[in-house]
C-alpha positions in Angstrom: -81.5 -16.4 -81.0 -81.5 -17.9 -84.3 -82.0 -15.6 -87.3 -85.4 -15.1 -89.4 -85.8 -16.6 -92.7 -86.4 -14.6 -96.0 -85.4 -11.4 -94.4 -88.3 -11.0 -91.9 -88.3 -8.2 -89.5 -86.8 -9.3 -86.3 -88.7 -8.8 -83.1 -87.3 -9.9 -79.9 -89.8 -12.6 -78.3 -91.6 -11.1 -75.2 -89.2 -11.6 -72.2 -90.6 -13.3 -69.1 -89.7 -9.9 -66.6 -89.3 -9.5 -63.2 -91.6 -6.9 -61.6 -91.0 -3.2 -62.4 -92.3 -0.8 -59.8 -93.3 2.8 -61.5 -92.3 5.5 -59.6 -94.8 8.8 -59.3 -92.2 11.2 -60.8 -91.8 10.1 -64.4 -92.6 13.4 -66.5 -92.7 12.2 -70.1 -92.5 15.8 -71.5 -90.8 19.1 -70.6 -87.7 21.2 -71.6 -84.1 20.4 -70.7 -85.1 17.1 -69.1 -83.0 14.1 -69.8 -86.3 12.0 -70.9 -87.3 14.4 -73.4 -85.5 12.0 -75.8 -88.1 9.5 -74.8 -90.9 11.1 -76.5 -89.9 9.4 -79.7 -90.0 6.3 -78.1 -93.4 5.6 -76.6 -94.0 2.7 -79.2 -92.8 -0.1 -77.5 -91.5 -1.7 -80.8 -89.4 1.3 -81.2 -88.0 1.5 -77.6 -87.3 -2.6 -77.6 -85.6 -2.2 -80.8 -83.3 0.9 -80.0 -82.4 -0.6 -76.5 -81.5 -3.2 -78.3 -78.6 -1.6 -80.7 -77.9 0.6 -77.5 -76.2 -3.0 -76.3 -74.7 -3.2 -80.2 -72.9 -0.1 -79.6 -71.8 -1.8 -76.4 -70.0 -4.5 -77.5 -66.8 -2.9 -77.5 -66.6 -3.4 -73.9 -66.0 0.0 -72.2 -63.8 -1.0 -69.1 -66.0 0.3 -66.5 -67.2 -2.9 -64.7 -64.0 -4.0 -63.1 -64.2 -0.3 -61.3 -67.7 -0.7 -60.1 -66.6 -3.8 -58.8 -64.2 -2.8 -56.7 -65.8 0.2 -55.3 -68.7 -2.2 -54.3 -65.8 -4.5 -52.5 -65.0 -1.1 -50.5 -68.6 -0.2 -49.7 -70.5 -3.4 -49.5 -74.2 -2.9 -50.7 -77.3 -2.3 -51.3 -76.1 -0.8 -54.5 -78.1 2.1 -56.7 -77.7 2.8 -60.2 -79.7 5.2 -62.1 -80.2 5.6 -65.3 -79.1 2.0 -65.5 -80.1 1.0 -69.1 -80.0 -2.8 -70.1 -78.5 -3.5 -66.9 -74.7 -3.8 -68.4 -73.3 -2.8 -64.9 -76.0 -4.1 -62.1 -76.1 -7.3 -63.5 -72.2 -8.1 -62.6 -72.8 -6.3 -59.6 -75.8 -8.8 -58.6 -73.8 -11.8 -60.0 -71.1 -10.5 -57.4 -73.6 -11.2 -54.9 -74.7 -7.4 -54.0 -78.0 -6.4 -53.5 -78.7 -3.7 -56.7 -81.5 -1.3 -57.0 -81.4 -0.2 -60.8 -84.3 3.2 -61.6 -84.6 4.3 -65.8 -87.4 6.2 -67.4 -86.9 4.1 -70.8 -89.2 1.4 -70.3 -87.6 -0.3 -72.9 -84.6 -0.4 -71.5 -85.7 -2.0 -68.1 -87.4 -4.7 -70.0 -83.9 -5.6 -71.4 -82.5 -5.5 -68.4 -85.2 -7.4 -66.7 -85.2 -10.2 -69.7 -81.1 -10.3 -69.3 -81.6 -10.7 -65.5 -84.3 -13.3 -66.1 -81.7 -16.0 -67.7 -79.5 -15.3 -64.8 -79.8 -18.0 -61.2 -82.6 -17.5 -59.2 -80.7 -16.2 -56.3 -79.3 -13.6 -58.7 -82.4 -12.1 -60.0 -83.7 -12.0 -56.3 -81.0 -9.2 -55.7 -82.4 -7.0 -58.3 -85.1 -4.3 -58.2 -86.8 -2.8 -60.8 -87.7 0.7 -60.9 -89.3 2.9 -63.8 -88.5 6.4 -62.8 -87.1 9.8 -63.1 -83.5 10.2 -61.8 -84.4 13.8 -61.1 -86.6 14.5 -57.8 -85.8 10.7 -57.2 -87.5 9.7 -53.5 -87.1 5.5 -53.1 -88.5 4.4 -50.0 -86.6 3.4 -47.2 -84.2 6.5 -47.2 -80.9 7.0 -47.5 -79.9 3.4 -47.4 -77.5 2.7 -50.3 -73.5 2.1 -49.8 -73.0 2.7 -53.3 -74.4 4.9 -56.1 -73.5 4.5 -60.0 -74.4 7.2 -63.0 -72.1 5.2 -65.7 -70.9 6.0 -69.1 -72.0 9.2 -69.7 -75.4 9.5 -68.7 -74.9 12.7 -66.7 -74.2 14.5 -70.4 -78.0 13.8 -71.2 -79.3 16.3 -68.5 -80.3 19.3 -70.6 -78.7 21.8 -68.3 -76.1 22.5 -65.3 -79.1 22.7 -62.6 -80.5 19.2 -63.6 -77.1 17.6 -63.4 -76.6 18.8 -59.9 -80.3 17.5 -58.9 -78.9 14.0 -60.0 -75.7 14.3 -58.1 -78.2 15.3 -55.5 -80.5 12.3 -56.3 -77.3 10.1 -55.4 -76.4 12.2 -52.2 -79.9 11.6 -51.3 -80.0 8.0 -51.2 -76.2 7.1 -49.9 -76.1 6.3 -46.1 -73.5 8.6 -44.7 -69.7 7.7 -46.0 -71.4 6.3 -49.0 -69.7 6.5 -52.4 -71.4 8.4 -55.5 -69.1 7.5 -58.9 -69.9 9.4 -62.4 -68.3 8.8 -65.4 -68.3 11.2 -68.2 -66.9 11.8 -71.6 -64.2 14.7 -71.9 -64.3 15.3 -75.8 -61.2 17.4 -77.5 -61.3 20.6 -78.9 -60.2 18.6 -82.8 -63.6 16.1 -81.9 -65.1 19.3 -81.3 -64.0 20.9 -84.5 -65.5 18.0 -86.7 -69.2 18.5 -85.0 -70.4 20.3 -88.0 -73.4 18.1 -88.6 -71.5 16.3 -91.2 -72.5 12.8 -91.5 -70.4 9.6 -90.8 -70.4 5.9 -90.2 -69.2 5.5 -87.0 -69.4 1.3 -87.0 -70.4 -1.8 -89.4 -71.1 -4.9 -87.3 -73.1 -8.0 -86.5 -75.9 -7.9 -83.4 -75.1 -10.9 -82.4 -78.9 -11.7 -81.3 -80.8 -11.1 -84.1 -78.0 -12.0 -86.9 -78.4 -8.7 -88.4 -75.9 -6.3 -90.3 -76.0 -3.2 -88.2 -74.7 -0.2 -89.8 -74.5 3.0 -87.6 -74.5 6.6 -89.0 -73.9 9.6 -86.9 -74.1 13.4 -87.0 -73.1 15.7 -84.4 -73.9 19.6 -83.6 -71.7 21.4 -81.0 -72.8 24.8 -80.1 -69.7 26.6 -78.1 -71.9 29.2 -76.5 -74.1 26.7 -74.7 -71.9 23.9 -74.5 -74.2 21.6 -75.9 -73.8 18.6 -78.4 -76.7 18.2 -81.0 -76.4 14.3 -81.5 -78.3 12.2 -84.2 -78.1 8.7 -84.5 -78.9 6.5 -87.5 -79.0 3.0 -87.1 -79.8 0.7 -90.3 -80.0 -3.2 -89.7 -80.7 -6.1 -92.4 -79.2 -9.1 -94.3 -76.7 -8.8 -96.6 -78.3 -7.9 -99.7 -82.1 -7.3 -98.0 -84.4 -5.0 -97.0 -83.3 -2.8 -94.3 -84.8 -0.9 -91.5 -83.8 2.0 -90.1 -84.1 3.1 -86.5 -83.5 6.8 -85.3 -82.2 8.1 -82.0 -81.5 11.8 -81.0 -79.9 13.2 -77.7 -78.8 16.7 -76.8 -76.0 16.2 -74.6 -75.0 19.0 -72.1 -70.7 19.2 -72.0 -68.9 19.1 -68.8 -65.6 19.1 -68.0 -63.4 17.9 -64.7 -63.7 21.1 -63.0 -67.7 21.2 -63.4 -68.0 18.0 -62.2 -66.1 18.4 -59.1 -67.9 21.5 -58.7 -71.5 20.1 -59.0 -70.8 17.3 -56.5 -69.5 20.2 -54.1 -72.8 21.8 -54.7 -74.6 18.6 -54.1 -73.3 18.2 -50.7 -70.9 15.5 -51.6 -66.9 15.4 -50.4 -64.8 14.6 -53.2 -62.5 12.2 -53.0 -60.9 12.1 -56.9 -61.5 13.3 -59.8 -60.0 10.9 -62.2 -59.0 10.3 -65.6 -59.5 6.6 -65.8 -61.1 3.8 -64.5 -57.5 2.6 -62.6 -58.7 6.2 -61.0 -55.3 7.7 -61.5 -55.9 11.5 -61.2 -57.3 13.3 -64.6 -55.0 14.9 -66.6 -55.1 18.3 -68.8 -55.3 15.7 -72.4 -57.7 12.4 -70.9 -60.5 11.6 -72.2 -62.5 10.6 -69.8 -63.7 12.2 -65.9 -64.7 9.5 -63.6 -65.8 11.7 -60.0 -65.8 9.3 -56.7 -67.6 11.3 -53.8 -68.7 10.4 -50.7 -71.6 11.4 -48.4 -70.7 13.3 -45.3 -71.4 11.7 -41.8 -70.3 9.0 -39.7 -70.2 5.5 -41.5 -72.7 3.1 -40.0 -71.4 0.1 -40.0 -71.3 -2.8 -42.1 -74.0 -6.2 -41.7 
């Protein structure tokens, strides 16, 4: 998309979106809720901009999509992704031939996923189902029909309590066929990292948004609460042309940290059988110094025959 002339504010063109089903389980307010942060994003322009900037964050590929493709080749579809965001994981799975249901409470994220899907072949778009709903307490029609359920890249940390994190795992288990797989990926901060989370503001990056052509400067401040195991994160995005006016976007999140043992425990409490808690996307067993924990667990029961 060309950059607007004269430093004009960038507003993405309204995409032609696939239909989005809106579930009944969509609380916008409330304590200890993953979606309390959405309160500040009710304005569609703000929601769209923060979704676009999320994709700028992920210009450095986390490297996890190959894992999900490999697991999908083991399980087959259909696939459920909760907290699916802008479709970074779901769209490659659909391109690989799997039916994928994307669930997210953030309409801006789903709109961005839909816009990206709109650029794909019609047969790929037909494999995607978009649902705007809360992952906690989610009950999709059709009962337990998914063979793979995904909660990718730290999304579980945005749930405000251990109880809600367990509820997310129960949501995954509830929608899986017997022997279906649940996969959860989260960040394990080191003690050194946490020690620096004292509220100071630091520069994260300066990069160009390939969609708008604008320079994006990201700064962040984090405050660690050791007694509660929470990290309060404030992110500031400034974007504009070199020497021109800037626009500022603010995002605030509250993360509830988990370690590898916690992840295993809540999966077992949710009724899942843990296959591995890995420390990398090659699924090597987690070690004391790994920076990630990736859970692969299955729902109890006799597996159904694959179609």
